[in-house]
C-alpha positions as CSV (number, residue, x, y, z in Angstrom):
1,M,1.9,-9.3,0.7
2,R,4.7,-7.9,-1.3
3,A,4.3,-4.3,0.0
4,Q,3.4,-5.5,3.4
5,V,6.6,-6.1,4.2
6,V,8.2,-2.6,3.4
7,P,6.6,-0.7,6.6
8,H,7.2,-3.8,9.0
9,A,10.7,-3.7,7.8
10,A,11.1,0.1,7.7
11,R,9.9,0.1,11.5
12,G,13.3,-2.3,12.3
13,R,11.3,-5.2,13.1
14,S,13.4,-8.8,12.3
15,H,12.3,-11.2,9.6
16,A,11.1,-13.7,11.5
17,C,8.5,-10.5,12.9
18,V,7.4,-9.6,9.8
19,A,6.7,-13.3,8.5
20,R,4.5,-13.7,11.8
21,E,2.7,-10.7,11.1
22,T,2.5,-10.7,7.6
23,G,2.1,-13.9,6.6
24,P,4.6,-15.4,4.3
25,H,7.3,-17.6,4.7
26,L,10.5,-16.3,6.4
27,D,12.6,-17.1,3.3
28,T,10.4,-14.9,1.2
29,V,10.6,-11.8,3.8
30,R,14.5,-12.2,3.1
31,R,13.8,-11.8,-0.2
32,R,11.7,-9.1,-0.7
33,R,13.6,-7.0,2.0
34,G,16.6,-7.6,0.0
35,R,15.2,-6.8,-3.2
36,F,13.2,-3.2,-1.9
37,T,17.2,-2.6,-0.4
38,Q,18.7,-2.9,-3.6
39,A,16.1,-1.7,-6.7
40,G,13.4,0.6,-4.1
41,L,9.7,-0.3,-5.5
42,H,11.0,-1.4,-8.6
43,G,12.7,-4.3,-6.9
44,L,9.0,-5.5,-5.7
45,D,7.6,-6.0,-9.2
46,D,7.2,-9.7,-10.4
47,R,10.5,-11.1,-12.5
48,Q,10.5,-12.5,-15.4
49,R,10.2,-16.3,-15.2
50,R,11.2,-19.0,-17.7
51,G,8.7,-20.7,-20.0
52,L,6.1,-19.4,-22.5
53,P,4.7,-16.1,-21.5
54,S,1.2,-16.1,-19.8
55,S,-1.5,-16.5,-22.1
56,F,-3.9,-14.6,-20.2
57,T,-3.9,-10.6,-20.1
58,P,-3.9,-9.2,-16.8
59,P,-7.9,-8.4,-17.0
60,Q,-9.0,-11.8,-18.4
61,A,-6.7,-13.2,-15.2
62,A,-8.4,-11.0,-12.5
63,E,-11.9,-12.0,-13.9
64,V,-10.6,-16.1,-13.7
65,E,-9.5,-15.5,-9.8
66,A,-12.3,-13.1,-8.5
67,P,-15.0,-15.6,-8.2
68,A,-12.0,-17.7,-6.7
69,C,-11.5,-15.2,-4.0
70,R,-14.9,-14.5,-3.0
71,L,-15.3,-18.2,-1.9
72,S,-15.6,-18.5,1.9
73,R,-16.4,-22.1,2.1
74,P,-13.8,-23.6,4.9
75,R,-11.3,-25.7,4.3
76,R,-11.7,-29.4,5.2
77,S,-9.5,-30.8,7.7
78,S,-7.7,-33.8,6.9
79,R,-6.4,-34.5,10.2
80,V,-6.3,-37.8,11.5
81,P,-8.4,-38.2,14.5
82,P,-6.5,-39.4,17.8
83,P,-6.8,-43.0,18.9
84,A,-9.6,-42.0,21.6
85,E,-11.9,-39.8,19.1
86,R,-11.4,-42.9,16.2
87,P,-15.1,-44.5,15.6
88,E,-13.4,-47.9,16.8
89,A,-12.8,-46.4,20.1
90,R,-16.5,-45.4,21.0
91,G,-17.7,-49.1,20.5
92,G,-17.4,-49.8,16.9
93,V,-18.4,-48.6,14.0
94,P,-22.3,-48.2,13.5
95,G,-23.5,-50.9,10.7
96,T,-20.3,-53.0,10.8
97,P,-20.9,-56.8,13.0
98,Q,-19.2,-56.7,16.5
């Protein structure tokens, strides 16, 4: 994702356009472009984080993440149906007294 921001920026596209086309939040695009402008490709590297260092080596992390990335199960929607689609609007809930 980080490297996708750079070619779009080189074409003179706005932050908002780059965010829409590549997926990250607008603030993320601004931050990545700024870091690239200041430090070149090294500006896209991971930065030091506070806290304990990672206890996994990069190959171990990749081994754990790979199966999760292969999952193609769609996410379940947590949307609440509009009133017209609710069971009570269609004559009640099956199996309950009316």
